[in-house]
N, C-alpha and C positions, 0 to 999 in steps of 0.2 A: 479555613475552608474557602476554596476558590468559588466566588459567586458569579463569575463570568458565564455567559451562555455557552453550552457545549459546542464544539465545532461540528459535531454530527449528532442529530437526534433522529432516531428511528422509532416511530410510535405506532404500535398495533398494526404492523404490516402483515398482510396476507398475500401469498403468491402461489398459484396452482398452475400446473400444466396438465390439462385434462383431469384425470382422477388423482394425479400426484400432487399432494398438498405439501409444497416444499417449505414455505414459511407460514407459521400459524400464529397469528396475533403476536408477532415478534417485536420486541422493543429493546432498545439499548441507547446509550449515549456515550460520547467520547469527549473527554475534556480537552481543552487547549493544551498542547504540548505533551499529551499522553501517548504512550505506545500501548495500543490495545491489541491483543491477539484474539482471533476467532478460531477456535478449535473444534473440529467435528470430523466424523467419518467421511470418506469419499461419498459424494452424492447427497450430503446432508443439507446442502443449500448455501454453503459459504460463498461460492462464486456467484450464485444468483443474488445474494444479499449485496455483494460488492457492485454488481451490475446495476442493481436498483439504486444504490447510493450515487452512482455517476450517471443515472438516467439512461443507461443502455436498455434496461428493461423497466417497464412500468408495473408497480405492484397493483394487485386487484383492489386493495383497499389499504387504508392507513396513511401515514404522513411521514415524509422524510425531509428534514431541514439540514442543509449542508452549508457551513460557513454563514449561518444566519439567513439563508434563503430557502423558502419552501420550493422544492424543485418542481412540484406540480404546477406552480404559478409562472414558470419561466418559459419564454419562447426560445427558439433554437439559437438565436444570437446570444441570449443571456445564458443559456446552457453552455455554449462554446466559451464564453468569458469565464464562467465558473470553472469549467474544466481546465482552463489555462492556469488556475490556481492550485491544481491538483497534479501531483506527480504520481506516475504509475510504473511500478517495476513488475514487468511481465515475467511469468515463470520461464518462458522461452527466451527472455531477453529482448527479442524483437528488434535486434540491430539490423541495419541495412547492409547486407554482405558486399554490395557493390560500392559502398562509400567508406572512406577512411574514418577513423575515430573522430577527427576534427569535423568532418561533414556530418556524421551522425549527430554530434552534439549541437551543430549549427542548425540542424533541421527544425527543431521546435522554436528556435529563435526567429528563423525566417517566417514561421507561421504565425507567431503570436506577438513579436515585437512591433512597436510603432516604427514609422519611417525614420523618426529622429533617433531612436535607439539603434536601428540598423546602420545608420550613417556613422554612428560612433564606433561601430565595429564590434564583432563578436569575440575577438581574440581574448580579451581579458576574462570574459565570462567562461569561455571554453577552458582556459588555463586554470581558473580558479576551481571549476568543477572537477577537473582531472587531478588537481592537487588535493582536493578533499578526499579522493579515493586512492591517492598514492600512485597515480599512473600518468604523471605529466609526460614521461618519456614516450608514451604510446600515441601521441597526438597525430602522427602521420602514418600509423600502421593500419592495416586492414583487419577486420574482425577475424578472418581465417588465420591470422598470425598470432592470435591471442589464445591463452589457455581458457578453460571453462570459467575459472574463478576471475580471470581478468575480464572476460566478456561480461560477467555479472557486475563487476565494478564499473565498467563503462556504461552499462545500462543504468546503474544507479546514478552515475554522474549525469547522464542525460535527463533522468527524472528530477535531478536537483537544479538543473541549469536555469530554470525560470524562478528559482527560490520559492517553491510552492508552500502554501499554508498547510497543505494536507498531503500525505504520501500514502498510497495503497500498495502494499507488498503482496504479491501472489506467489506463495510457496518459494520464498527467496533463496532457499538452500537446497532445493531439489536437484539431484544429479551431481552434487559436489561431494568431494571426499570430506571426511570429518574435520580435518585441519582447516581446509578452505571454508567449509561451512561455518566454523567457529569465527574465522576472520571476517566473513561477511556479516555475521551476527554482531560482532563487536563494532564493525563499521557502521551498522545501522544505529547503534547506541551513540556513537560519535556524531552521526548526522543529527540525531535528536538533540544532543547537547549543543551543537553549533547553531542550528537553525531554529530550534524550539518548535519544529514542525509537529503537528499531530499526525500520528500514524495508525493505520489499521493493517494488521499483519495476518494473513492466512497462512497457517503452517501446521505440518504434522511432525516437524522436527522438534522433539521435546527439549533438546539442548538449545536450539535457537530460541524456543519459547522462554526457557528459563533465563537466558541472557538478556533478551530484548524486552520482555513484557513488563509493564507496570501493572497490568490487569489482564485477566483471561476471561473470555466468555465462551462457554461450551454450548454449541448449537446442536441440540439432540431432539429428534422428533419434531423438527421445525420450530422449536421454541428456545428461548434463552434459559437453558436448564440450570446453569450455574454461572456465577459472576463473582470472581474473587481473585486473589493473587495466586501466582503459580505455586508458591510454597504452601498456602492454605489448601489449595485443591489437592496437592500431592498427599496431604495428611488425611484426606476425606476417606471415609469408610463406605461411601455410596458405591455400589457395584458398577453403575453406569459411568461414574467418574474414574473409578479404579482401573477400568479397562484401558485407559490411556496411559496409565503410569506403571502397570504391571508388566 
């Protein structure tokens, strides 16, 4: 059993918006190198939880420790440094349409690299990130020239370029055809194997969850309702769990 401290610890977190109690005494942990999927219905609080983890939203109560740091204790500079260790794959990809693939990947480097790193040049890092997603030939293309699956891969390459310790995936296969969705899911597993990065994946795509997850947490009624492997949850007789598999 791994005795290392988890990369993410969420402890008794509560978050409400008016009368809407989104997270209710929610707790979870994510081990180093683990792919954890958070599964829940639309509006169940998955995105709120992710935003709490990266300190875009502050919980009403509870504690969140990310990569060994209690985020409530950090000032803005420390939060920015912590976020530089986190890759985020947005559902919309969030590529800059006016920039080439190369420029999109260079953007986080310009923001987070030291002057010495920038002087060495971004080209090797850009090429490695593109090779990781199998799209080295797209380096000088514009996002509009790419298919939906290719844009998703480029967005993943950008999230990897700083070699993050933690990657957050927001519905990574939404809008993709089944074959492309499977390719992206398998790519996420390859990323885990190469970088040993810890990942939190929000997804409704049961095939993606089956392929990528080491463990699944079901967020129901604001709480961690179930916490198990995909295969074990699939065998559950609990009607609230069965809803997602039937």
